[in-house]
C-alpha positions in Angstrom: 110.7 -67.2 54.5 108.3 -64.8 56.1 107.6 -61.1 56.5 111.0 -60.1 57.5 112.7 -62.0 54.6 110.1 -60.9 52.1 111.8 -57.7 51.5 114.9 -59.3 50.0 114.8 -59.9 46.2 113.4 -63.4 45.2 115.5 -65.4 43.0 113.9 -67.6 40.4 114.6 -70.6 42.5 112.8 -68.9 45.4 109.7 -68.2 43.0 109.7 -71.8 42.2 109.8 -72.8 45.8 107.0 -70.4 46.8 105.1 -71.7 43.9 105.3 -75.2 45.0 104.4 -74.2 48.5 101.3 -72.3 47.4 100.2 -75.3 45.3 100.8 -77.7 48.1 99.1 -75.5 50.7 96.0 -75.3 48.5 96.3 -79.1 47.7 96.3 -79.8 51.5 93.1 -77.7 51.9 91.4 -79.3 48.9 92.2 -82.8 49.9 91.1 -82.3 53.5 87.8 -80.8 52.5 87.0 -83.2 49.6 88.7 -86.6 50.5 88.7 -86.4 54.4 85.3 -84.2 54.7 87.1 -82.1 57.1 85.4 -78.7 58.1 86.6 -75.9 56.0 87.8 -74.0 59.0 90.2 -76.7 60.3 91.3 -77.4 56.7 92.3 -73.7 56.0 94.0 -73.7 59.4 96.1 -76.8 58.6 96.6 -75.6 55.0 98.0 -72.3 56.2 100.4 -74.0 58.5 101.4 -76.5 55.7 101.9 -73.5 53.4 104.4 -71.9 55.9 106.2 -75.2 56.3 106.5 -75.9 52.7 107.8 -72.2 52.1 110.5 -72.9 54.7 109.1 -70.6 57.5 109.6 -71.3 61.2 106.4 -72.9 62.6 106.1 -70.1 65.5 106.1 -67.4 62.5 103.7 -69.3 60.5 101.3 -69.6 63.5 101.7 -65.8 64.3 100.9 -65.1 60.6 97.8 -67.2 60.6 96.6 -65.9 64.0 97.3 -62.2 62.9 95.3 -62.6 59.7 92.5 -64.4 61.4 92.0 -61.7 64.0 92.3 -58.9 61.6 89.6 -60.5 59.3 87.2 -61.1 62.0 87.6 -57.7 63.4 87.0 -56.3 59.9 84.1 -58.2 58.7 82.8 -60.3 61.6 80.5 -57.8 63.0 79.0 -57.1 59.5 78.4 -60.7 58.9 76.6 -60.8 62.3 74.4 -57.9 61.5 73.5 -59.2 58.1 72.5 -62.5 59.8 70.3 -60.7 62.2 68.6 -58.6 59.6 68.0 -61.7 57.5 66.4 -63.6 60.4 64.1 -60.5 61.2 63.2 -60.5 57.4 62.3 -64.1 57.5 60.6 -64.8 60.7 58.4 -61.6 60.7 57.0 -62.4 57.3 58.5 -59.4 55.7 60.2 -61.6 53.0 56.9 -63.6 52.2 55.2 -60.1 52.1 57.7 -59.0 49.3 57.2 -62.3 47.4 53.4 -62.1 47.7 53.1 -58.6 46.6 55.2 -59.1 43.5 53.7 -62.2 42.5 50.3 -60.8 42.8 51.3 -58.5 40.0 53.1 -60.9 37.8 52.0 -63.8 35.7 52.5 -65.6 32.5 55.7 -64.7 30.8 56.6 -62.1 33.3 56.8 -64.7 36.1 60.5 -65.7 35.7 61.3 -62.1 35.7 59.3 -61.6 39.0 61.3 -64.5 40.5 64.7 -63.0 39.6 63.6 -59.7 41.0 62.2 -61.3 44.1 65.4 -63.4 44.5 67.8 -60.4 44.1 66.1 -58.1 46.5 65.7 -60.8 49.2 69.3 -62.0 48.4 70.6 -58.6 49.5 70.8 -59.3 53.2 70.6 -62.9 53.2 73.1 -65.7 53.1 72.7 -67.8 50.0 71.8 -71.1 51.9 69.0 -69.1 54.0 67.7 -67.5 50.7 67.3 -70.9 49.1 65.3 -72.1 52.0 63.3 -69.2 52.2 62.5 -68.9 48.5 62.2 -72.7 47.5 58.6 -73.0 49.0 57.6 -70.1 47.0 59.3 -71.4 43.7 57.6 -74.8 44.4 54.2 -73.3 45.0 54.3 -71.0 42.0 55.5 -73.6 39.6 52.6 -76.2 41.0 49.8 -73.7 41.2 50.6 -71.8 37.9 51.5 -75.0 36.1 54.9 -73.6 35.1 58.0 -75.8 34.5 59.9 -75.9 37.7 63.2 -74.9 36.1 61.5 -71.8 34.4 60.7 -70.7 37.8 63.5 -72.0 39.9 66.6 -71.1 37.8 65.7 -67.4 38.0 65.4 -67.5 41.7 68.7 -69.3 42.0 70.5 -67.0 39.7 69.4 -63.9 41.8 70.4 -65.4 45.1 73.8 -66.6 43.6 74.8 -63.3 41.9 74.0 -61.4 45.2 76.0 -63.9 47.1 79.2 -63.7 44.9 79.3 -60.1 44.0 77.4 -57.8 46.2 78.4 -56.8 50.0 77.4 -57.4 52.8 77.9 -61.0 51.7 81.1 -62.6 53.4 83.0 -63.4 50.2 82.9 -59.7 48.7 83.5 -58.2 52.2 86.6 -60.5 52.7 87.8 -59.6 49.3 87.3 -55.9 49.6 89.2 -55.9 53.0 92.1 -57.9 51.3 92.7 -55.6 48.5 91.7 -52.4 50.1 88.8 -51.6 47.9 86.3 -49.1 48.5 83.1 -50.7 49.7 80.7 -48.2 48.5 82.3 -48.2 44.9 82.4 -52.1 44.9 78.8 -52.2 45.9 77.7 -49.8 43.1 79.8 -51.6 40.5 78.6 -55.0 41.7 75.0 -54.0 41.3 75.9 -52.8 37.8 77.5 -56.1 36.8 74.7 -58.2 38.7 72.0 -56.8 36.4 72.9 -58.2 33.0 74.5 -61.3 34.7 71.1 -62.3 36.5 69.1 -61.7 33.2 71.3 -64.0 31.2 71.7 -66.7 33.8 68.2 -66.3 35.1 65.2 -65.6 32.8 67.0 -66.3 29.5 68.8 -69.5 30.5 65.7 -70.8 32.3 64.0 -71.2 28.9 67.0 -73.6 27.8 67.1 -75.4 31.3 63.3 -76.0 31.2 63.9 -77.8 27.7 66.7 -79.8 29.1 65.1 -80.9 32.3 61.4 -80.9 32.5 60.4 -82.0 35.9 57.2 -81.2 38.2 57.5 -79.5 41.6 57.9 -82.4 44.2 54.9 -82.3 46.6 56.9 -83.5 49.5 59.4 -80.6 49.5 56.7 -77.8 50.1 57.1 -76.9 53.8 55.2 -74.4 55.9 56.1 -70.8 55.3 57.3 -68.8 58.3 54.5 -66.3 58.0 51.5 -68.7 58.0 51.5 -68.8 62.0 51.6 -65.2 62.1 48.4 -63.2 62.5 50.0 -60.2 61.0 53.2 -59.0 59.1 54.9 -56.0 58.0 53.8 -54.1 54.9 55.5 -54.3 51.5 56.9 -50.6 51.4 58.3 -50.6 54.9 59.9 -54.1 54.5 61.5 -53.0 51.1 62.8 -49.7 52.7 64.4 -51.5 55.5 66.2 -54.0 53.3 67.5 -51.2 51.0 68.5 -48.8 53.7 72.1 -50.2 54.1 72.5 -50.2 50.5 71.2 -46.6 50.1 73.5 -45.3 53.0 76.6 -47.1 51.5 75.9 -45.9 47.9 75.3 -42.3 49.3 78.9 -42.3 51.0 80.3 -43.4 47.8 78.6 -40.6 45.8 79.4 -38.0 48.3 83.0 -39.1 48.2 83.1 -38.6 44.4 81.3 -35.2 44.3 82.8 -33.6 47.4 86.3 -35.2 47.6 87.4 -33.3 50.5 87.8 -35.3 54.0 87.5 -32.0 55.9 84.1 -31.1 54.7 81.4 -31.7 57.3 79.1 -33.3 54.7 81.6 -35.9 53.6 82.7 -36.6 57.2 78.9 -37.3 58.1 78.5 -39.6 55.1 81.7 -41.4 56.1 80.1 -42.2 59.5 76.5 -43.0 58.2 77.8 -44.8 55.0 80.3 -47.0 56.8 79.2 -50.7 56.5 79.1 -51.1 60.4 76.7 -48.0 61.0 74.7 -48.8 57.8 73.8 -52.4 58.9 73.4 -51.5 62.5 70.8 -49.0 61.5 69.0 -51.3 59.4 68.9 -54.0 62.2 67.6 -51.3 64.7 65.1 -50.1 62.1 63.9 -53.7 61.4 63.2 -54.2 65.0 60.5 -51.7 64.7 59.5 -52.0 61.2 59.7 -55.8 60.9 59.5 -57.2 64.4 56.8 -55.0 66.1 54.3 -55.1 63.1 54.6 -59.0 63.3 53.6 -58.6 67.0 57.0 -59.8 68.3 57.5 -59.1 71.9 60.9 -57.7 73.3 61.6 -61.3 74.5 60.9 -62.8 71.1 63.0 -60.4 69.2 65.9 -61.0 71.8 65.6 -64.8 71.1 65.3 -64.1 67.4 68.6 -62.3 67.4 70.2 -65.4 69.3 68.8 -67.6 66.6 70.1 -65.5 63.8 73.6 -65.5 65.3 74.0 -69.1 66.0 74.1 -70.4 62.4 77.1 -68.1 61.4 79.6 -69.4 64.0 81.0 -71.6 61.4 80.8 -69.0 58.6 82.8 -66.6 60.9 85.4 -69.2 61.7 86.0 -70.1 58.0 86.0 -66.5 56.9 88.8 -65.8 59.7 90.8 -68.9 58.9 90.8 -67.7 55.2 92.1 -64.4 56.4 94.8 -66.3 58.1 95.7 -68.2 54.9 95.7 -64.9 53.2 98.1 -63.5 55.7 100.3 -66.5 55.6 100.4 -66.1 51.7 101.4 -62.4 52.2 104.1 -63.0 54.9 105.6 -65.8 52.9 106.3 -63.5 50.0 103.6 -65.1 47.7 102.2 -61.6 46.9 105.5 -60.3 45.5 106.1 -63.6 43.6 102.7 -63.0 42.0 103.8 -59.6 40.9 107.4 -60.5 39.8 106.0 -63.4 37.7 102.7 -61.8 36.3 104.5 -58.6 35.1 105.9 -60.5 32.1 102.5 -62.1 31.2 100.0 -60.7 28.7 97.1 -61.8 30.7 95.3 -58.8 32.3 95.3 -58.6 36.2 91.4 -58.8 36.3 91.4 -62.1 34.1 94.3 -63.6 36.2 92.1 -62.8 39.3 89.2 -64.6 37.7 91.2 -67.7 36.8 92.8 -68.1 40.1 89.3 -68.0 41.8 87.9 -70.3 39.2 90.7 -72.9 39.8 90.1 -72.8 43.7 86.4 -73.0 43.4 86.6 -76.1 41.1 89.0 -77.6 43.6 87.2 -77.0 46.9 83.6 -76.6 45.9 83.4 -73.5 48.2 82.6 -69.9 46.7 83.8 -68.3 50.1 87.0 -70.1 50.2 87.7 -69.4 46.7 87.1 -65.8 47.2 89.2 -65.7 50.3 92.2 -67.4 48.9 92.2 -65.7 45.5 92.0 -62.3 47.1 95.0 -63.1 49.1 97.0 -64.2 46.2 95.9 -61.1 43.9 95.9 -58.4 46.6 99.5 -57.2 45.5 98.1 -56.5 41.9 95.8 -53.8 43.4 98.7 -51.8 44.7 98.8 -49.6 41.6 95.3 -49.7 40.7 92.7 -46.8 40.7 89.7 -47.1 43.0 87.5 -48.2 40.2 89.8 -50.9 39.2 90.4 -52.2 42.7 86.8 -52.7 43.0 86.7 -54.4 39.6 89.4 -56.9 40.9 87.1 -57.8 43.9 84.3 -58.4 41.4 86.6 -60.5 39.0 87.5 -62.7 41.9 83.9 -62.9 43.1 82.8 -63.9 39.6 85.5 -66.5 39.4 84.4 -68.1 42.8 80.9 -69.1 41.3 82.2 -71.2 38.5 80.6 -74.5 37.9 79.3 -75.8 41.2 79.6 -79.6 41.3 79.6 -82.5 43.8 82.0 -81.0 46.2 79.8 -77.8 46.8 77.1 -78.0 49.6 74.9 -75.7 47.5 74.9 -78.3 44.7 73.3 -81.0 47.1 70.9 -78.3 48.6 69.4 -77.5 45.2 69.3 -81.1 44.1 67.4 -82.2 47.1 64.9 -79.4 47.2 64.1 -79.7 43.6 64.1 -83.5 43.6 66.7 -83.9 40.7 69.2 -86.4 39.7 72.9 -85.5 39.7 72.9 -85.3 36.0 69.7 -83.1 35.9 71.3 -80.8 38.6 74.6 -80.4 36.6 72.7 -79.5 33.3 70.6 -76.8 35.3 72.2 -75.6 38.5 75.9 -76.1 37.5 75.6 -74.7 33.9 73.7 -71.7 35.5 76.5 -71.0 37.8 79.1 -71.3 35.0 77.0 -68.8 33.1 76.8 -66.5 36.1 80.7 -66.6 36.4 81.4 -66.1 32.8 79.0 -63.3 32.1 80.0 -61.5 35.4 83.6 -61.8 34.6 82.9 -60.7 31.0 81.3 -57.5 32.2 83.9 -56.6 34.6 86.5 -56.8 31.9 84.4 -54.6 29.7 83.9 -52.2 32.4 87.7 -52.1 32.9 88.1 -50.8 29.5 85.7 -47.8 30.0 86.1 -46.8 33.6 
């Protein structure tokens, strides 16, 4: 059963078979990632082929579906992920990130410090992958906690909350980008609503929860984990204002496009056509990278050769991410071509569960099983994409955010981020569950709740 057959009515027996095929395909992915420690790219590839086989599809058609989805996904978001990685590397190596951190910390103190940390993490987290943001901010968190005699959790949880929320809800991070592509959402509207959802989420999961986390787990900052900061070897670094402007340029351009689309709403108008170009994700991120070469690289004293090497180093670590995202797109296309999308529509129309809540629950289930927020977002977006067919632009964007919120639920031992945080903060597994894992759950639940509330008023 593949694309050509999916137009035929699906019987209840067909629904059952497809449902079993989906569960079996996801189970294969989960088993390969968790039990056999196979790379997510290989697990998604094998799981996609297994899904096709369980659904009764010829192997050659299952392969064609997978490769088509992989190619389309990489073509759609691969360049954006690459540009985001280059901008993040420029920000880190030039000392621009340190400049933002130091400037804000110089103006904060006492009770305002957790709020300063969540602000820093949110701004820094816009162009950076979660893992890069953690590595970049952990030295700052540890130094602030040690020098200011703060509880490590009081400072660390807000920083982690800011990074996590940006990673799960706000483009140009890979998960939201793929979900936007899968359900056909408008990027500018999703970005605007993502920021709107992010604000109350980071407040609750960051500064507010950190008070509780600090009482649950009272540990000092581990001296052994305070590494050298990138900018310590630089003679000079870019200024605060110009660094902030560079980071926020793509956000401003994409939001401007969304605003013009709403106000003008005429594709033939010159103004809208101009903003359709400059506000497209590709041009917005490319502009930020080119600007960053002059506003971040040159002020730090980087030569042309060093900037070229920096771009190479920025691109190297994302090879695995691109392959995982691409394979996730292949899995999504296999789901669609097998008729799973129609099955979800047929089955869910008789349920009383709202589409946004259903999307959140599916993402939660996959997140708990695989441990990967990106895999959860990609897989859930493929499953719920048909639900967006009759949705408005706003509600389609909220569907993306519901999936993103669900993908962050309860990080535990099968999540690489769980171990990254545990080792950097010198926590036991139990302490990490009581702090990091609970924080991720709060992020997921609060963000999901805000999305549902917005769906009632928008």
